[in-house]
C-alpha positions in Angstrom: 104.2 -34.1 8.3 104.0 -37.4 6.3 104.9 -40.8 7.3 106.9 -41.2 4.2 110.7 -42.0 4.2 112.6 -44.7 6.5 112.0 -48.0 6.7 108.3 -48.9 6.5 106.8 -52.2 7.2 106.1 -53.8 3.9 107.8 -51.6 1.8 110.1 -52.8 -1.0 110.7 -55.9 -2.5 109.8 -59.1 -0.6 113.0 -60.8 0.7 114.0 -64.0 -1.4 112.2 -62.9 -4.4 113.7 -62.7 -7.7 114.5 -59.5 -9.6 112.5 -59.7 -12.5 114.6 -57.2 -14.6 117.8 -59.2 -14.3 116.0 -62.5 -15.1 114.5 -61.1 -18.1 117.8 -59.7 -19.1 119.7 -62.9 -18.5 117.1 -64.7 -20.7 117.6 -62.3 -23.3 121.5 -62.5 -23.6 121.2 -66.1 -23.5 119.0 -66.5 -26.4 121.1 -63.8 -27.9 124.4 -66.0 -27.6 122.3 -69.2 -28.6 121.9 -67.3 -31.8 125.8 -67.0 -32.3 126.7 -70.5 -31.1 127.2 -72.1 -34.2 129.5 -69.5 -35.6 131.3 -69.3 -32.5 132.1 -73.0 -32.7 132.9 -72.6 -36.6 135.6 -69.7 -35.2 137.1 -72.3 -32.4 137.6 -74.9 -34.8 139.2 -72.8 -37.2 141.3 -71.4 -34.9 142.0 -74.9 -33.4 143.0 -76.2 -37.0 145.0 -73.3 -38.4 145.9 -71.0 -35.7 149.0 -69.1 -35.6 150.2 -70.2 -32.3 150.5 -73.3 -30.7 148.7 -71.9 -27.5 146.0 -70.7 -29.4 145.5 -73.9 -31.3 145.5 -75.6 -27.8 143.1 -73.2 -26.0 140.7 -73.3 -28.9 140.6 -77.4 -28.9 140.2 -77.3 -25.2 137.3 -75.1 -25.5 135.6 -77.2 -28.3 136.3 -80.0 -26.0 134.6 -78.5 -22.8 131.7 -77.8 -24.9 131.3 -80.9 -26.8 131.8 -83.1 -23.9 131.3 -80.9 -20.5 134.1 -80.1 -18.3 136.2 -82.5 -16.6 135.1 -83.2 -12.9 137.3 -81.7 -10.4 138.3 -84.0 -7.5 138.6 -82.6 -4.1 140.2 -84.4 -1.1 139.1 -83.5 2.2 141.0 -84.3 4.7 142.0 -83.1 8.4 145.2 -81.0 8.2 147.5 -81.3 11.4 147.8 -78.2 13.6 150.7 -76.7 14.6 152.2 -78.7 17.5 152.3 -75.7 19.7 148.6 -74.7 19.2 147.3 -77.9 19.4 149.1 -78.7 22.5 147.7 -75.6 24.3 144.1 -76.5 23.5 144.7 -80.0 24.7 145.7 -78.4 28.1 142.8 -76.0 28.1 140.4 -78.7 27.5 142.1 -81.0 30.3 141.9 -78.1 32.6 138.2 -77.4 31.7 137.0 -74.4 33.5 139.4 -74.5 36.4 142.2 -72.7 34.4 143.1 -69.3 35.9 142.8 -66.6 33.5 146.7 -65.3 32.9 147.0 -61.4 33.1 150.0 -59.8 31.7 151.7 -56.9 34.0 152.6 -55.0 31.1 149.1 -54.7 29.7 147.8 -52.9 32.9 
């Protein structure tokens, strides 16, 4: 019998390498999209100016502004949320006891 099948040392694409087919597809798709960018922007401008519904006009106007000036940054506030009082006090008690804390067993579990 041969040694083929299963995992062989060194077989397959190396870890961390990019999939060349996917990279080529993304490049081709990007080039195709860029070739239609001008007509797409004109269509957005027309909808923003002459759209039948107000929501369509607003959406088109927002899309145009995003493409012209970039999307606005989103602020993220990072703060420590207060844990629940019961759980926080439980953790504080455990830390205060250290390794001296006895392990509680429930008689019903046995």
